[in-house]
FIDOKE-507855 format. One record per residue: residue in one letter; x, y, z of N, C-alpha, C in turn. Coordinates in steps of 0.02 Angstrom, whole numbers, plus 50000, padded with zeros to 5 digits. Example, Ala and Ser with C-alpha at 12.3 -4.5 7.8 and 13.67 -1.06 7.14 Angstrom:
2
A506604971650390506154977550390506604983550390/S506424988850354506844994750357506455000250394/
***
This chain:
478
M500414993849993499845001549981500485006350006/L500265010649962500655017049957500425022550014/R500895024950036500855030250100501265034750105/Y501085040250077501545046050098501275053050129/G502015056850150501745062450190501815068050130/S502255072850166502195079550118502985080950110/F503265084250054503925083250046504125090250028/V504655092050080505205098750082505725099850092/G506005103150037506665100350031507005094250011/N507285090350061507445083550039507145078850111/E506695081450127506285078450172505565075550170/E505375069950186504635069050190504495070350259/L503745073450254503515074850318503055071450327/K503115066750388502525060650387502425058650464/N502895061350513502965058150579502215063450627/G502185059750676501775065350735500995062750710/D500525064850744500005063650739499515068150688/R499475065350630499275069050576498525066550554/K498145070350516497495067750469497785063250424/I497315057950429497415053150359496875053150302/I497065053750252496635053450192496735046950153/E496265043150156496325037350122496185039250039/V496605034449996496515036049910496115029149895/L495645029549867495135022949845495395022349759/N495305016449740495355015949665494465017649662/P494505021649597493645023049590493305017649555/Y493585011649535493155006749489492995002849557/D493494999649589493174994049640493144996549712/H493175002149715493315005549788493905003449850/N494285000049809494804996849855495275002549881/K495535001349940496065006149960496855006149927/I496955009749898497615010349866498155012949901/G498035017049962498485020349999498245026450021/E498665030550054498425035650101498945040750102/I498655047450116499125052350124499065055050197/L499535056250215499635060650298499705066650280/S499075071550290499085077650287499595081850313/A499905086250279500255092850288499865097150348/T500315100250394500065105450443499975112250416/K499845116650425499715124350404500405126550415/E500725124250471501445127550486502035123150424/E501695117650398502175113050351502125117050296/V501535119750278501395122750207501925129450207/S501875133150268502155138150271502885137650253/L503165134050300503865129250281504145127250206/A503565123650170503765122450111503845128750078/V503435134050085503605140950041504195143550053/E504285144650112504895148350140505565143150116/N505435136550116505915134050084506075133650007/A505455134449978505535135249902505875142249887/H505725147149924505925153649920506625153249924/E506965150249968507625150349993508065146949938/V507655142349915508135138149843507965142249777/F507455146949782507315150549709508035156749734/Q508015160249788508595163649786509175163349783/N509535155349820510005154049802510275149149748/T509645146649718509975141249673509675142349595/M508945142849605508525143249540508515148949494/K508605154349549508615161849507509255161749465/T509835159149473510535159749427510515153449400/M510045148849412510455142749371510395144349287/P510875143149256510785144349167510345140349135/A510125144149081509425142249041509585133849021/H510315133149001510355125948975510465121149037/A510555122549106510335118549153509745115749163/R509325120749173508465120849171508335116149126/S508475117249060508235113649004508435106649008/L509165105149034509465097549039508915093949086/I508775096449157508375093549188507755091649160/L507375095649132506725094349103506795088749053/R507285089248995507515084348956507745078148976/K508145077549028508055071149073507545068449091/A507075072749123506465070249143505995067849101/A506195070749043505455067448985505815062048956/V506605059948961506745052548950506525046748994/L506745049449065506475044849116505615043749109/L505205048949102504575046949105504335041849036/E504785042748979504635039048940504815030948947/E505385030248992505695023949009505205020549063/R504705025349094504165022649152503525023149128/Q503365023649053502705025849040502245021449062/E502295015049051501865009349071501825009649165/Q502225010949190502235012349266501825017749285/F501935023949256501475029549263500795027049248/A500705026849172499955023349172499645019849200/Q499855013349228499575009349283499405013849335/L499765018149358499505021949422498945026749415/L498895029849347498315034849339497715029149339/V497755022649312497295019649305497045017449381/K497455016349415497175015249487496905021049537/E497145026949538497155031649581496435036849543/A496495037649483495875040849441495445036449397/G495405028649403494985026449360494925026549288/K495555029749258495655030249192495885025249137/P495385023049101495365017749052496255017949020/I496565013449041497175010349023497505014148941/V497045013948901497245015448827497335025148849/E496755028148883496805034948888497365036848939/A497495033548992498035033549030498825035349003/R498965028748960499635030648909499395036548871/G498895038648851498985044348808499085051148842/E498715050448907498945056048962499825056548983/V500025049548993500855050649008501115053348943/G500895051148875501125053048808501245060548823/R500675062148830500765071348824501165072348882/A501225071648952501685071948992502335073848957/I502555068748924503185068748899503325073848860/Q502845075048821503045081448778502925089248817/V502525088648858502495094648900503275096148944/L503545091348953504245091048984504735094348930/Q504645089848853505075091348793504995099948778/F504305101148777504125108348755504595113748826/A504425110248873504775115348927505435115748903/S505835110348920506515110048902506745115648845/E506305114848790506425120148731506275126748751/G505895127548797505645136048814506055138548865/A506515133248899506905136448950507375139648918/K507725138948854508275142148812507985147648755/N507345148148763506905152448720506735159248773/L507015160648831506625164748853506775172948831/N506695175248765507065179648733506685186648761/G507115191648759506865197648781506885201548712/E507105207748715507055212448667507615218548673/Q507905220548624508095227648631507635233248614/I507655238148637507085244448630507635250148607/V507395253248566507655258448526507425265448563/L507925268948613507725273448651507735280848609/D508125280048551508065287248508507385289848491/N507075285248482506245285448469506015290948505/A506215291748566506045297548617506535303848631/I506365308648628506775314848619507195313648697/G507915315048673508445313948736508715307448740/G508465301748697508625294948703509245293848664/E509465298648614510305297748584510605295748628/S511085290648605511635287148634511415283548695/Q510715279148683510575275648748510215270048725/L510285264548753510105258448722509545254648787/G509125251848767508595247948815508575240448794/L508445237648857508415230048855507955228648905/A507455223248862506945221548903507105213948902/K507025211848969507195204448979506775201449017/R506625194149021506135190349061506635188149107/V506335190049183506605186149237506205181449274/P506345176549319505875172249340505535176349418/I505005174549428504715178949497504785176449565/G504995169349565504895167249639504495161749630/V504265160449693503865154049720503155154849689/I503105148249646502395148449624502065143149661/A501225144549680500955140449716500515136449664/A500575129549667500095125949599499485121349642/I498935122449624498405118049647498035114649583/T498245108749604497875104049533497215100049547/P497125097349499496385094349497496485085549486/F495905082049493496035074249488496005071749430/N495665076149370495655072849304496155072349261/F496725074849254497285074749216497875075149280/P497965069749326498485070949388499095070349378/L499295069749304500005069849285500175076249248/N499645075249190499835080149129499605087349156/L499045088649186498905096449216499545097649282/V499695094949319500245095549363500795098349323/L500935094149275501605096849233501445103049208/H500745105249175500765111249153500875117449192/K500955115549258501115120649295501895119349324/V502025113249333502735112349358503265112949317/A503115110849251503665110849194503845118149172/P503355122149146503495130249134503745133249200/A503715131349255503885134549307504665135249314/I504805128449310505635126949315505955130549251/A505545129149193505865130949134506155140049146/A505625142549167505715149549188506295151549249/G506475147349284506865147749335506665148049414/N506015146849408505445149349473505655141649522/T505395141449575505125136349618504485135749623/I504175129249648503585127649647503275125449723/V502685126849739502455122849791501885118549760/L501745114149768501135110649721500715105849787/K500155109849780499515106049815499275101449767/P499325093349766498955089749707498285087949745/A497885086049695497025084049717497095078649769/E496925078349813496935072349886496705066449847/K496445065049802495995059349759496565055549736/T496985060149702497545057549653498195060249669/P498445059149721499035062749751499765059049724/F499615052149708500185046649699500705047749630/S500125050949580500685052549524501045057849536/S500785064149574501365068749599501825067549630/V501865061949673502525060049703502835057149679/A502555052149621503085049249580503455054349516/L503155059149517503405063649466503955068549504/Y503825069649567504265073249609505055067949638/E505005062949616505455058249627505845057849558/L505435057949510505645058249451506085063949419/L505805070149441506155076249434506805076249478/K506845073549539507295073449585508025070449545/E507655063949522508135059649483508605062949427/A508185067449393508395070449330508785076249344/G508855078049421509395082949436508965089649459/L508355088649481507925095949503508305098349567/P508495103549588508725103749664508215102949726/S508465099949776507975099349829507735106849840/G506965105949859506635112049852506475116749807/A506525114749743506375117249692505655116849678/L505455109649692504805107349703504635104349771/N504225106349797503945105749853503155103149852/I503055097349886502175095149888502025094549949/V501365098849944500955097750021500485093850006/N500245088250045499675083950033499145085450081/G498555084850057497955085550109497465089150076/A496925087850105496365092350101496495099950070/G496255103050016496185109549999495835114950048/V495275112250092495095115850136495495117150193/D496055112950209496355115350270497045116950247/L497195115750169497975119650157498025126250123/V497455126950075497485129850010497555137350039/E497185139550080497185148250109497885149050141/T498235146250176498885145550197499385148050141/L499245141950106499635141550030499615148949985/V499025151449970498945155849928499195163549952/T498995163850026499075170850064499655171650083/H500215166450073500835167050102501135172650069/P501525177050112501855184050070502335182150017/L502585175850027503165174149977503125171949925/V502455168849920502085166949850502085172049808/K502105171149744502185176249690501465176349653/K501435168849626500955168249584500585163149602/V499985161749584499545155649602499235152849536/T499175147549522499025143849462498615138449489/F497815139149488497395134149495497005131449431/T496825125849438496405121849407495955117849433/G495295118749419494725117349465494045119849463/S493585120449504493095121249513493055130049502/G492565132249473492385140049483492275142149552/A491935137349587491705140149654492355141749700/V492895137049690493415136849739493825140649697/G494005142749621494475145849610494295152549617/W493585155649605493535163049613493755165449697/K493595160149743493775162449801494565162749821/I495005159049767495605158849776495985165849745/Q495565167349689495835173549667495855178849719/E495105179649759494995185349809495505184049861/M495875179349877496325176249924496835179949917/A497045178049840497775179349809497905187049794/K497635190949842497695198249809498415201949809/G498645203749757499255206449750499705201849710/K499455195149700499965190449667499545189649579/K500215187749555499975185649485499395179249490/V498955177749449498405172849467498225170949394/T498105163949394498005160849332497345155049346/L496965155249341496385150949348496145148649271/E496075141249286495885136149234495105134549265/L494685136149251493885133749278493505127649240/G492845129949245492375125249213492135129149140/S491775124349118491535125249050490795119949043/N490405122848984489915117748959489915118248888/A490545114548859490755117148802490155115848740/P490155121848697489535119748639489895117248577/N489615115148552489795111248488489325110648436/I489515115248378488935116448330489025113248257/I488635108548231488565103948174488155107748122/F488325111148074487935114148017487835107247978/E487345110947938487085106147869487525102947826/D488005106647821488575105447765489235102447794/A489155100447857489635095547891489745089847884/N490315086047878490445080047876490245075547942/I489565073247926489155071647979489705063848013/D489915060847972490415053748014490925057248054/N491225063348028491695066348054491595068948123/A490935071848119490725075448186490465070248238/V490235064948203489955058048241490575056148273/N491005053648244491735052548280491995057348336/A491965062748309492385068948356492065069748423/I491275070748424490905070948467490805063648520/L491075057948487490915051548530491565051948578/M492305054648548492835054848583492775061248627/G492445067548617492465070948649491945070948717/G491405068148711490845068748749491065063548807/Y491575059548795491655050548828492195051348851/T492755054148818493415053448860493425054648929/F493805049348967493855049949034493035052649063/A492615046249048492045048449092491675055849073/G491835058349019491615066049013491935070749069/Q492415068449127492725072249161493265077549147/A493185081849087493625086949065493235093249064/C493625099049070493205104049087493025106849002/V493255104148954493275105148873492735099548839/S492555095248891492055088148861491495091948811/A491325088448772490835090548734490175090448762/Q489845095248769489215095748814488555097748771/R488585102348762488035105648720488195104748656/I487795099848611487855098748535487285101648508/Y487265106748462486815109148422486845107848362/V486435104848317486375099848262485885104848217/H486105106748157485535108548109484925104448099/H484485109548102483815103548104483765099648037/S483965100047992484105097247929484305090047939/I484775090347969485195083347987485335082148046/Y484825083448107484765082148162484545075048170/D484025071648136483945064348143484395059948125/T484635062248073485225058248046485835058848088/F486055063048118486595063848160486425060248234/L485775060948261485735058848314485555050948314/E485335048148252485315041748245486005037348221/K486555040148210487325037948210487565039248278/I487455044348308487645045548375487565040248441/I486825039848423486585034048463486915027748471/D486805025748393487135019548383487805018448398/R488345023048392488955022148428489025021548489/V488655026748521488745027448602488425020948637/S487955018148609487565014248633488285005848628/Q488715006748592489195000048566489935002448616/L489855008248654490515007948698490645004148745/K491305000348766491384996248803491414998348855/I491044996948926491124999748996491464996149035/G491644998149076492004992049129492694993549161/N493034988149178493764988249215494274994049181/P494414999549212494855002349171495485000149154/M495664993549190496374991349173496414987849109/E495704985149082495684981549029495694986148967/E496154981948918496304986348859495644987948807/S495334983348821494624985848789494014991848806/T494324992148871493854996948898493785004448874/Q493185005948857493035014348841492955019048878/L492545014348917492235019048970492195017749027/G492595020949099492695017849159492275021349215/P492575022649271492065024449322492145031649323/M491715037449352491745041649374492255042949439/I492555047749456493005049149514492765046349569/T492105046649589491865045549646491155041849639/E490815038549677490175036149684489635042749685/D489885047249729489575053749737489365057749670/A490115057049641490015061249564489585056149531/A489515052449526489005050149482488355048949493/I488235048749571487595049149597487185055949567/R487575062249590487435068449562487425069649505/A487785066249446487615066049382486855063249362/E486805058149383486265053549381485535058649408/Q485685061649459485135067249488485055071749415/W485525075949412485335080149352484955077349292/I485195069949267484755067949206484105066149224/N483935064549289483265062849312482925071649312/E483215074049352482875080249352482705084049269/A483065082849229482975084149164482385081149140/V482345073649153481815068349115481035073349160/Q481095072949217480575076949245480365082449214/D480745086649192480445091949148480455091849085/G480385085049050480225085248980480785081648949/A481345081348967481915077848923481705071548917/I481985067348851481965061248841482865059548842/V482905052548862483555049548869483435046048792/R483825046348752484095042048713484345036448716/T484845034048763485375030948768485585031248821/G485825027048866486225027448942485635028348993/G486035032949038485675037149105485485032649153/K485915026449159485775022649219486565021749247/R486455021449311487105020949370487195013849387/N487965012949389487815007249445488615009449479/G488465009149525488965012349587489475020249561/S490015018949552490315024449519490255025149426/I489945020549395490085021849326489315022549309/L489335028549267488725030749239488755028549162/E488235025649141488105023149075488295031249028/P488565028748976488775035448927487855037448895/T487825043048898487075045548898487075050148844/I486445050448818486275055248763485515058148777/I485425063548795484895068448813484585072248759/E484035072048737483715078548697483065080748735/K482715084048692482255089248718482395092948755/V482895095848790483045099648839482955106348822/T482925109948889483005116348871483565120748904/R483645126748902484255130048920484415129948989/E483855130749014483685131649105483915123849136/M483985119049102484015113349142484825113349160/K484995108749203485845108549234486205105049173/V485835100649146486305096449089486495100249033/V486255107049015486385111948983486565117149009/C486455120649060486615128849083487285126749136/A487415121049158487845120049218488465115549192/E489065114849214489465109649192489455103749225/V489215099649181488855091949187489585086849215/F490025088749180490705085449201490655077049226/A490425073549166489995068249166489895064249103/P489865059249088489835057249011489175056948989/I488845063448989488095065748964488275070848907/I487855070648851487915075348798487125075748784/A487005082848783486265085348770486355087348693/V485865084948663485855085248588485195090048566/M485235097148530484785101848508484835103048454/P484215105548412484255107948360484265115148347/F484495118148293484475125348276484375125348206/T484155131948190483855133248114484375137448078/N484695141548114485095146548065485755149348118/E486125153648082486725154248121486645160448188/E486205163748168486145168848230485905165048267/E485305161248274484965156248322485645151548372/V485985150348325486565145548381487075149648394/I487255156248367487775159948400487535162348475/E486795162048462486585166048529486455159048577/L486325153248561486255147448605487025147848625/A487465146848598488085143248617488445148848659/N488185155548652488495160548703488135162448753/D487455158248764487135158948824487365155448870/S487905156948907488245151948949488765157348988/Q488585155749054489115159749105489935158049085/Y490015151449046490625150249041490885151348966/G491615151048954491755151948881492455150448882/L492435142348881493125140848873493375138848809/Q493045132648770493205130848691492515127948683/A492525129148601491915126648569492245122748497/G491825118648478491935116748399491435118148348/V491535118748300491175120648238491375116248189/F490805112648163490845108348111490615111248038/T490885112447995490625114747929491065114447869/N490985113847812491365113547764491345120747729/D491125125647755491235133447723491805137147777/I492285136447758492755140547794492535147847804/N492355151647777492045158247783491635158347839/R491105154047830490635151947895490935151847953/A491575146847956491755143248016492095149648042/L492525153248008492895159148036492485165048067/K491945166348033491525172248050491105168648123/I490965163048131490785158648190491325159848243/A491795158248233492315157548270492415164048312/D492395169948252492485176048298492115177348332/R491355177248316490775178748364490765173648417/L490905168848420490955163448491491325166948545/E491075167248623491295170848665491785164948710/M492215162948664492645159448699493465160148697/G493855155148743494515157148750494815153048677/G494525147948641494685144748592494035141848552/V494305140148498493705137548442494255131748395/W493875127348390494115122248350493565121248285/I493915121148219493415120048159493545114248137/N492905110148140492935101848119493275096448165/E493325100848232493685096748274493145098148339/V493235093648390492805094648450493175098248513/S492785100848556492955106348599493505102748643/V493585097348642494165095348694494765094448685/K494835095148607495465094848586495985099548606/R496495097648630496985101748668497635100148635/Y498215102848617498775101948615499215104848661/D499825103448689500055106848759500465112448752/H500635115948678500825119548660500625126448649/I499795126048645499395130548608499135135248668/P499045140148658498575145648706498045142748746/Y497915140748803497315139048833497165141148887/G496465144748881496165147648944495495151448917/G495115150748970494435154448953494185162548967/V493615162348956493465170548957492845169049008/K492485173949027491915173049074492155168449138/Q491675165649163491725161449222492215156949207/S492325155449144492925149649135493715150649162/G493885157049177494605157649209494875164149176/M495425164649190495875169849185496465168549180/G496785171249116497545169049107497665163549068/K498195162149030498295156548981498665152749021/E498595145148989499225139748996499375137948927/G499865132148922499985130848854500835132748873/I501275129648862502075127748889502265136848867/H502295138548816502475145648802502225151148848/Y501585150848837501125155148880501245154748955/S501315149348979501315148749038502105152349060/I502595150149044503155153949044503165162549044/Q502735164448994502695171049001502415172449061/E501835169949090501405172249138501805170249220/M502465167149217502835164749264503395167649265/T503385173449222504045178749231503755184849218/D504235189649258504205197049246504675199749180/I504505206749159504855209749105505255215949157/K505895214549152506285219249180506715221949126/F506645230149144506985234449097507615236349106/I508105236749076508835238149094509085244549028/G509175248149063509275255349004510175256849012/I510475258248963511195259048958511295266148933/K511745271848957511895276448920512515276448893/I512665276448841513305274348786513735280748792/L514335280448843514715285748861515205286648794/P515335293148801515755294548734516575291548739/
***
């Protein structure tokens, strides 16, 4: 059984009387391990240690050295890909094929960050554009900011952690990580891997425990210069309020719209929505949730997607053939089931799925919904798609934008002029054309508008948000 405390400097903190949090396999609910919660004093200690390491080591570490650490980490992770994938299955309930995909992406994140460490470019500023600026030279350079507090979710417990840790290292910062208490072990394994790759002790510290016990102490600490959080809006905006005076990046919720026009390739759209709606049981913030289909192809699309969804293999996520496994907890599955039942009571029709067995919710398609139903207006975070017809562009743009969220969307059409016009009018951080909303590559700018968050991730963009610009002016003497 796995059993870990927190990690500060080169020490694991686990002695004494501590709150114990059990970590359960979401599929069979067997205990796979436990974490020994950090105290508030230890959170402060983690920040102070990270600050000391920043000042004495990371701040002055050359770019080639930071790049090499990240490159070695990528090689090590590639060598242990199956070991990490199986750990993701056990702690997150992610189907093994998807788990391998997450590890593959994590390797790329480390590679992108390794390259990014050597591309922290500044610029020369022409000062004689201003009167009096003759014989002077201006330089703007990017510099690390210090300790970064990273708070991460359960749904991509390796890749989303690396989206915060890897660019922080690339930029020359240090990190105090608070991973999700439901999926802490992949973070511990990553900590050990980065240590083996040569990351100095204290450059990454981990505080394990429940967010309600630790987060406020972490994000309000005066030595923390930036907070980066991925999770629910309710928590994220509270963190933003607590972190006054600090840089903040929030990656929050969504109820992603996907629009399928009459000239779209229907089979391509069906394949994309099948992947986008049910990957990791719909537990991704950009999962396809609201599916708007032109009325002229609505019946055809619905028939095809029902046929494909009803054939998805449900079961043990460790089996190679499994396409849909459990939700993270039975409570999460019960909540999603309740939302389905509420919609049905208000007139919606379940076309396939809708039943629950423990933490497994069948992949569900629901129609005859209204925009006020939770399965439409809220973030469902479950294997549920709501399919709705529309008649024209103006109508569907209004429907898609009628949301508190604005993270990503998908638009399916063979008319590039229409696609670009729609993309400009959708109130989203990102829009995919002929691809589903859930698609994400790890080097693209990623972040939402409205209640979906603030700031951008994607390695290059994260590095920029984790650095400051320092101006240096030079007077050239005769």
